[in-house]
C-alpha positions in Angstrom: -97.6 -17.9 56.4 -98.2 -21.3 53.8 -101.0 -22.6 53.2 -101.5 -25.9 54.2 -100.0 -28.7 51.9 -99.9 -32.8 51.7 -97.5 -34.1 53.7 -95.6 -35.8 51.0 -94.8 -35.1 47.8 -93.3 -36.7 45.1 -91.6 -35.9 41.8 -89.5 -37.8 39.0 -86.0 -37.0 38.7 -85.4 -35.8 35.0 -81.8 -38.0 35.2 -81.3 -41.1 35.3 -84.0 -42.1 32.6 -86.7 -42.3 34.7 -84.7 -44.7 37.3 -84.9 -42.4 40.3 -87.5 -39.7 42.3 -88.0 -37.3 44.7 -89.8 -37.1 47.7 -90.2 -34.3 50.3 -91.9 -35.4 53.4 -92.8 -32.1 55.7 -93.3 -34.1 59.0 -91.3 -33.2 61.7 -88.2 -36.2 61.9 -89.6 -37.7 59.0 -88.8 -40.9 58.3 -88.1 -42.2 54.6 -90.4 -44.0 52.6 -88.3 -46.5 51.5 -85.8 -48.2 53.5 -82.0 -46.7 53.2 -79.2 -47.5 50.7 -77.0 -46.9 53.3 -76.4 -46.9 57.3 -76.9 -43.4 58.5 -75.5 -40.9 61.0 -76.7 -40.1 64.0 -78.0 -36.5 63.3 -79.7 -38.1 59.4 -82.1 -40.1 62.3 -85.3 -39.1 62.3 -85.1 -39.1 66.2 -82.4 -37.0 66.2 -84.3 -34.6 63.5 -87.2 -34.5 65.2 -85.4 -32.5 68.5 -83.8 -29.8 66.0 -86.3 -27.6 66.9 -85.9 -24.4 64.3 -89.2 -22.4 64.6 -90.1 -22.6 60.6 -91.1 -26.4 58.9 -88.8 -29.0 58.3 -88.4 -30.3 55.3 -87.3 -33.5 54.3 -86.6 -34.4 51.3 -85.1 -38.2 49.8 -83.7 -39.3 46.5 -86.1 -42.7 45.6 -83.8 -45.8 43.1 -86.9 -46.6 41.7 -85.5 -49.8 40.2 -84.3 -51.4 44.0 -86.8 -50.5 46.0 -84.7 -48.0 48.6 -83.4 -44.4 49.3 -80.4 -43.9 48.0 -80.0 -40.3 49.6 -81.7 -37.4 52.0 -81.3 -33.6 52.8 -83.2 -32.4 55.2 -83.7 -28.7 55.8 -85.0 -26.5 58.8 -86.6 -23.0 58.1 -85.7 -20.3 59.8 -88.4 -17.5 61.7 -88.9 -14.8 58.9 -89.2 -18.5 56.0 -87.0 -16.5 53.7 -83.9 -18.9 55.1 -83.0 -22.7 55.7 -80.5 -24.5 56.7 -79.1 -28.2 57.3 -78.7 -28.9 60.2 -80.4 -26.8 62.4 -78.6 -28.1 65.8 -76.1 -30.6 64.9 -73.0 -30.6 64.8 -73.7 -31.4 60.8 -75.9 -32.0 58.3 -76.9 -31.5 54.8 -76.5 -34.3 52.3 -75.9 -38.1 53.2 -76.3 -40.2 50.0 -75.1 -44.3 48.7 -72.2 -44.8 47.9 -71.8 -44.9 43.9 -74.2 -42.5 42.8 -73.7 -40.6 39.9 -72.9 -36.6 40.0 -75.4 -36.0 37.7 -78.4 -38.0 39.9 -77.1 -35.8 43.2 -76.8 -32.4 40.9 -80.1 -33.1 39.6 -81.5 -34.2 43.3 -80.2 -30.9 44.9 -82.0 -28.5 41.6 -84.9 -30.0 43.1 -84.4 -29.1 46.2 -83.4 -25.2 45.0 -86.8 -25.6 43.2 -89.1 -26.7 46.0 -87.6 -23.7 48.9 -87.9 -21.3 45.7 -91.8 -21.8 45.3 -91.6 -21.4 49.2 -90.6 -18.3 49.5 -86.6 -19.2 50.4 -84.3 -16.7 49.6 -81.0 -17.9 51.5 -79.5 -21.4 52.3 -76.5 -22.5 53.9 -75.1 -26.3 54.2 -73.4 -27.3 56.4 -71.8 -31.2 56.0 -69.3 -33.2 58.0 -65.3 -33.1 57.7 -63.8 -34.9 55.0 -62.5 -37.5 57.4 -65.6 -38.7 58.2 -66.3 -39.8 53.9 -63.4 -38.3 52.0 -65.0 -39.9 48.8 -68.7 -38.5 49.7 -67.2 -34.6 50.9 -65.3 -34.3 47.3 -68.3 -34.9 45.4 -70.4 -32.9 47.4 -68.0 -30.2 47.4 -67.7 -30.4 43.4 -71.7 -30.3 42.7 -72.6 -27.8 45.2 -69.7 -25.6 43.5 -71.2 -27.0 40.1 -74.7 -25.2 41.3 -73.4 -21.8 42.2 -73.1 -22.3 46.0 -69.8 -20.8 47.7 -67.7 -21.5 50.9 -68.7 -19.2 53.5 -66.5 -21.0 56.4 -63.8 -23.3 55.6 -62.8 -24.7 59.4 -59.7 -27.2 60.2 -61.4 -30.2 61.8 -58.7 -32.6 63.2 -59.3 -35.9 64.8 -57.1 -39.1 65.3 -56.6 -42.8 64.1 -58.0 -44.9 65.9 -56.3 -47.9 64.4 -53.0 -45.8 65.2 -50.8 -46.0 68.4 -52.3 -42.9 70.6 -49.0 -42.6 72.0 -46.9 -43.4 69.7 -48.3 -40.3 67.9 -48.2 -37.6 70.6 -45.8 -34.9 71.0 -42.8 -35.5 73.1 -44.2 -32.9 75.6 -47.4 -34.6 75.3 -46.1 -37.3 76.1 -44.4 -35.9 79.0 -47.5 -34.8 80.5 -49.0 -38.1 79.6 -46.7 -39.9 82.1 -47.2 -37.3 84.4 -50.6 -37.7 84.6 -50.1 -41.9 85.3 -47.6 -40.6 88.5 -49.8 -38.5 89.9 -52.2 -41.2 89.8 -54.6 -40.3 87.7 -57.5 -42.2 85.9 -59.6 -42.1 82.8 -63.2 -43.9 83.8 -67.3 -43.8 81.8 -69.4 -41.7 84.5 -72.8 -42.2 85.2 -75.9 -40.1 82.8 -77.3 -39.4 86.4 -73.7 -37.7 87.2 -75.2 -35.2 84.1 -76.3 -31.8 86.4 -73.2 -31.5 87.9 -70.9 -32.5 85.6 -72.7 -29.9 83.4 -71.7 -27.5 85.8 -68.2 -28.5 86.2 -68.3 -27.9 82.3 -69.6 -24.3 82.5 -67.2 -23.4 85.0 -64.4 -24.5 83.0 -65.1 -22.4 80.5 -66.4 -19.2 81.8 -62.6 -19.2 83.6 -61.5 -18.9 79.4 -64.6 -16.6 78.8 -66.9 -19.4 76.5 -70.0 -20.3 76.9 -71.7 -24.0 76.6 -73.3 -23.9 72.8 -76.4 -26.3 74.6 -78.3 -26.0 78.0 -78.4 -29.2 80.4 -82.1 -29.4 79.4 -81.1 -30.7 75.8 -78.3 -32.3 77.4 -80.1 -34.6 79.1 -82.6 -35.1 76.4 -80.2 -36.3 74.2 -78.8 -38.9 76.8 -82.0 -39.7 76.9 -83.0 -40.1 73.2 -80.0 -41.9 72.6 -78.3 -43.7 74.7 -76.6 -45.6 73.2 -74.4 -42.7 71.5 -74.3 -40.6 74.4 -71.0 -41.0 77.2 -69.7 -38.7 80.2 -65.9 -39.4 80.4 -63.4 -38.5 82.8 -60.4 -38.3 84.0 -59.7 -38.2 88.7 -57.1 -37.2 90.4 -55.8 -39.4 93.3 -58.4 -37.9 95.8 -61.0 -38.4 93.4 -61.9 -35.2 91.8 -62.7 -34.5 88.4 -59.4 -33.3 86.1 -61.1 -32.7 83.6 -64.5 -34.5 81.5 -66.3 -34.3 78.0 -69.8 -35.8 76.4 -68.3 -38.0 73.7 -70.6 -38.7 70.8 -71.0 -42.1 68.6 -71.8 -40.4 65.5 -72.2 -43.5 63.5 -70.3 -47.0 64.0 -67.0 -45.5 63.1 -67.1 -42.2 65.0 -67.2 -41.1 68.2 -66.4 -37.4 68.4 -65.5 -35.7 71.9 -67.7 -32.7 71.9 -67.3 -31.5 75.1 -63.7 -31.7 76.5 -63.2 -29.6 80.2 -60.9 -28.7 82.5 -60.4 -26.5 85.0 -57.1 -23.9 84.9 -55.9 -25.2 88.4 -54.7 -28.8 86.6 -53.0 -26.8 83.8 -49.7 -28.4 84.8 -50.9 -32.2 84.6 -53.0 -30.8 81.4 -55.3 -33.9 81.9 -57.3 -33.7 79.3 -54.0 -35.7 77.4 -54.7 -38.3 79.5 -59.0 -37.9 79.0 -57.7 -38.1 74.9 -55.9 -41.7 75.3 -58.9 -42.8 77.7 -61.3 -42.2 74.8 -58.7 -43.3 72.2 -58.2 -47.0 74.3 -62.8 -46.7 74.6 -63.0 -46.1 70.6 -59.8 -49.1 69.6 -62.1 -51.2 71.8 -65.4 -50.3 70.3 -63.8 -51.4 67.2 -64.6 -47.5 65.8 -61.5 -46.0 63.4 -61.8 -42.3 63.7 -62.0 -40.2 67.2 -63.1 -37.0 66.2 -61.1 -33.8 68.3 -63.5 -31.1 66.3 -62.9 -28.1 64.8 -60.7 -25.2 66.7 -63.1 -22.4 65.5 -64.3 -19.4 68.4 -66.9 -16.2 67.0 -63.7 -14.2 67.2 -61.4 -17.0 64.7 -59.4 -19.5 64.8 -58.0 -20.6 68.2 -53.9 -21.2 67.4 -53.6 -22.3 70.3 -56.5 -25.4 70.1 -55.5 -26.4 67.1 -52.0 -26.8 67.9 -52.5 -29.0 70.7 -54.4 -31.1 68.9 -51.8 -31.5 66.6 -49.5 -32.1 69.5 -51.9 -34.5 70.4 -51.2 -36.5 66.6 -54.3 -34.9 64.9 -55.0 -35.1 61.4 -56.1 -32.4 59.8 -58.9 -32.4 57.1 -61.2 -29.9 55.7 -64.6 -29.0 57.3 -66.5 -27.1 54.2 -70.2 -24.4 55.4 -71.8 -23.7 51.9 -74.5 -20.7 51.0 -76.1 -19.7 48.1 -78.8 -16.7 47.5 -81.2 -18.9 45.9 
């Protein structure tokens, strides 16, 4: 076990001529001391970080620009139970680094070097980082990839992430076969709806059965999903497609990751509705919701199963008009 330590530590950063410092806070879900120079993704907010229940310690690193009095980058690290492995995030679609635009490569590299040094000092021997897909912020993804490669990180997993540009017409982007399915849904009286969170237990059972039909499981228990809806009611939504009789034909949980991005997190539809393909209508509704909310990107996620790439799911997302971008997972033996 680690000996008790102060909850906050501060180091001047060698790079940047004394302009920068690195602050480490050890409390669960610790907030930055200085105001942020950027708007954080949902998964980087203290409230969300606090819910990522790793068995080991949480280490929250903040890069501070002393000259302007702002936090210009952050990285939260979660230790495993053996205290020899760590990763970012622990329980979220992505984590790793979020930084202000314009941060020099040398400063980002020096920040990550300080993080590494502290992890080694704590006995961490293996570190894994899973940043957001390139589509979220291409320039930031390219910069982080470049710096991590310089520091000796390797790509443990390269995934194809698909998204829909919300500024473009949904129907215009559909493959002709999916356009026919959308028209078929409309002819049969299917409709898109936003459901109240109180239906989450019923919705969860619906999602579980749909996954079970495909030999898959849900990645989180109902209690965790309910907790996310309760803690972040403005970021979590339950959407459905109901048939003409009012029965659910498709469901999803969607997450507003930022003011610009909606993530289609848990889409599902029973095999009995395959002839109608209500998920096409479900995504039409999500696209319209995103447009009305002023977003620019509807994230359809990766198509990765434990056994590898789900080719049929990837093809379906392409037929929806999905645009591909990389989602990389990095690892390094420290």
